[in-house]
C-alpha positions in Angstrom: -31.0 -73.0 91.9 -28.2 -74.7 90.0 -28.7 -74.9 86.2 -30.1 -78.3 85.2 -31.8 -79.0 88.6 -35.4 -79.6 87.9 -38.0 -79.1 90.7 -41.5 -77.8 91.4 -40.2 -74.8 93.3 -41.5 -72.2 90.8 -44.8 -74.0 90.5 -45.2 -74.2 94.3 -44.5 -70.4 94.6 -47.3 -69.7 92.1 -49.7 -72.2 94.0 -48.9 -70.4 97.3 -49.7 -67.1 95.6 -53.2 -68.2 95.0 -53.2 -70.3 91.8 -55.1 -73.6 92.0 -53.6 -74.9 88.7 -50.3 -73.9 87.0 -49.7 -74.6 83.3 -46.1 -75.2 82.2 -45.6 -74.2 78.6 -42.7 -74.9 76.1 -42.3 -75.0 72.4 -40.2 -77.0 69.9 -39.5 -76.4 66.3 -39.2 -72.6 66.3 -35.9 -72.7 64.5 -36.6 -75.5 62.1 -36.7 -75.0 58.4 -39.6 -77.4 57.8 -42.5 -79.0 59.6 -44.7 -77.6 62.3 -43.9 -75.6 65.4 -45.3 -77.4 68.4 -46.3 -76.3 71.9 -46.8 -78.5 74.9 -48.8 -77.6 78.0 -48.6 -79.6 81.3 -50.8 -78.7 84.3 -49.8 -79.0 87.9 -51.8 -78.5 91.1 -51.2 -79.0 94.9 -51.8 -82.7 94.6 -48.6 -83.1 92.6 -46.2 -83.6 95.5 -42.9 -84.0 93.8 -41.0 -83.6 90.5 -41.0 -86.5 88.2 -37.6 -88.3 88.3 -35.8 -88.2 85.0 -37.8 -85.3 83.5 -35.6 -82.5 82.1 -35.4 -80.3 79.0 -36.1 -82.5 76.0 -32.9 -81.4 74.3 -30.8 -83.0 77.1 -32.5 -86.4 76.7 -31.9 -89.2 74.2 -34.9 -90.1 72.0 -35.6 -93.4 73.8 -35.5 -91.6 77.2 -37.9 -89.0 76.0 -40.3 -91.6 74.6 -40.1 -93.6 77.9 -41.0 -90.5 79.8 -44.2 -89.7 77.8 -46.6 -92.1 79.6 -45.1 -91.3 83.0 -45.6 -87.6 82.4 -49.2 -88.2 81.2 -49.9 -90.1 84.5 -48.0 -87.5 86.7 -49.6 -84.4 85.3 -53.1 -83.2 86.3 -53.7 -82.6 82.6 -51.7 -82.1 79.4 -52.0 -81.3 75.8 -50.0 -80.6 72.6 -50.8 -78.2 69.7 -49.2 -77.4 66.4 -49.0 -74.8 63.7 -48.1 -75.8 60.2 -45.3 -74.5 57.9 -48.0 -72.9 55.8 -49.4 -71.0 58.8 -45.9 -69.9 59.8 -45.5 -68.5 56.3 -48.9 -66.8 56.5 -48.6 -65.1 59.9 -45.0 -65.4 61.1 -43.4 -67.6 63.7 -44.6 -65.7 66.8 -48.2 -65.7 65.9 -47.9 -69.3 64.8 -46.4 -70.2 68.2 -49.5 -68.7 69.9 -51.9 -70.5 67.5 -50.2 -73.8 68.5 -50.4 -72.9 72.2 -54.1 -72.0 71.9 -54.8 -75.3 70.2 -53.0 -77.1 73.0 -55.0 -75.1 75.6 -58.2 -75.9 73.8 -57.4 -79.6 74.2 -57.2 -79.4 78.0 -59.9 -80.5 80.3 -59.0 -77.9 82.9 -58.0 -74.2 82.6 -54.9 -73.2 84.6 -54.9 -70.0 86.7 -51.5 -69.0 85.5 -49.1 -70.1 82.7 -45.4 -70.6 83.4 -43.6 -69.9 80.1 -40.0 -70.7 79.2 -38.0 -67.7 78.1 -38.1 -64.0 78.6 -40.7 -63.0 75.9 -44.4 -63.5 76.5 -45.5 -64.6 73.1 -48.5 -66.5 74.5 -50.6 -63.5 75.5 -49.6 -61.2 72.7 -52.2 -60.4 70.0 -52.4 -63.2 67.5 -54.8 -62.2 64.7 -57.6 -64.4 66.1 -59.8 -63.7 63.0 -57.5 -66.0 61.1 -57.6 -68.8 63.6 -59.7 -71.9 63.2 -62.8 -72.1 65.3 -61.3 -74.2 68.1 -58.4 -71.8 68.6 -60.8 -68.8 68.6 -62.7 -70.5 71.4 -59.5 -70.9 73.3 -58.5 -67.3 72.7 -61.7 -66.2 74.4 -60.8 -68.1 77.5 -57.2 -67.1 77.7 -57.5 -64.5 80.4 -54.9 -66.1 82.7 -51.7 -64.3 83.5 -48.4 -65.5 82.0 -45.2 -65.7 84.0 -42.0 -65.9 82.0 -38.9 -67.6 83.4 -35.6 -67.8 81.6 -34.3 -71.4 81.4 -37.6 -72.7 82.8 -37.2 -75.8 80.7 -34.0 -76.5 82.8 -35.5 -75.8 86.2 -39.3 -76.1 86.2 -40.7 -79.6 86.2 -44.0 -78.7 84.4 -42.1 -76.8 81.7 -39.6 -79.6 81.2 -42.4 -82.1 80.9 -44.2 -79.9 78.4 -40.9 -79.8 76.4 -40.7 -83.6 76.4 -44.3 -84.0 75.2 -43.9 -81.4 72.5 -40.6 -82.7 71.1 -41.7 -86.3 71.1 -44.9 -85.5 69.2 -43.2 -83.2 66.7 -40.4 -85.8 66.1 -43.1 -88.4 65.3 -44.6 -86.0 62.8 -41.2 -85.4 61.1 -40.5 -89.1 60.9 -43.9 -89.6 59.2 -43.2 -86.7 56.8 -39.8 -88.2 56.0 -41.6 -91.3 54.6 -43.2 -88.9 52.0 -40.1 -86.8 51.5 -37.1 -89.0 52.2 -34.7 -86.8 50.3 -34.4 -84.2 53.1 -33.3 -86.6 55.9 -36.0 -85.5 58.3 -35.9 -88.8 60.2 -32.5 -87.6 61.5 -32.5 -83.8 61.3 -36.2 -83.3 62.2 -36.4 -80.3 59.8 -33.5 -78.3 61.3 -30.7 -76.8 59.3 -28.2 -79.7 59.4 -25.6 -80.0 56.7 -27.5 -82.8 54.9 -30.8 -80.9 55.0 -29.1 -77.8 53.5 -27.5 -79.9 50.8 -30.8 -81.5 50.0 -32.5 -78.1 49.7 -29.8 -76.9 47.3 -30.2 -80.1 45.3 -34.0 -80.4 45.3 -35.4 -77.1 46.4 -38.0 -76.7 49.1 -41.3 -78.7 49.3 -44.7 -77.6 50.7 -43.6 -78.7 54.2 -40.8 -76.1 54.2 -41.2 -72.6 55.6 -40.9 -70.9 52.2 -41.0 -67.4 53.7 -37.6 -68.1 55.3 -34.4 -67.7 53.4 -33.8 -71.3 52.2 -31.2 -72.5 49.7 -32.6 -73.8 46.4 
């Protein structure tokens, strides 16, 4: 399949293999210096006949295009949800466990449970142990029900419609959080850099030092 061609081919293969519901999963914010890490989950079943026109990896879409897709994705998907882990949680347990916490919170927000998860990348961070004793009660409940297999697929956000849609939902929601946080901490330029290591963000860290929304366990200037 050519890179950048988004379809339901991978989801249909999983449905033909016996799954009734497939959950596409993607994360945003893993490499940011501040703000949450966010995971989107989008569910697909056999009633979803075609890919959603315009959906693709969120990084390839302009902000207005992403925002316009959100209600269309929500109508197109069988179910969907988004979850977050805070900067403080990332500092407490590390980025991989925090990713799983965010995913478990998203899964807990679903009305349906998928039979298999389709995860972007080559590393299954979703079903790895995640110190459930430290999770909030909702995420603990989700952990108990997470017995579904996880299928990883490199560049799934570029080729799999459910994963690309999850990416759009996650990025749109996280960007909104960073814009709201920017109203409280305008000095870091989060409305534009969304917490990533842009030149203006790095300069602000050297000038002001980190705030409580930064991942202080990371090597930050200032």
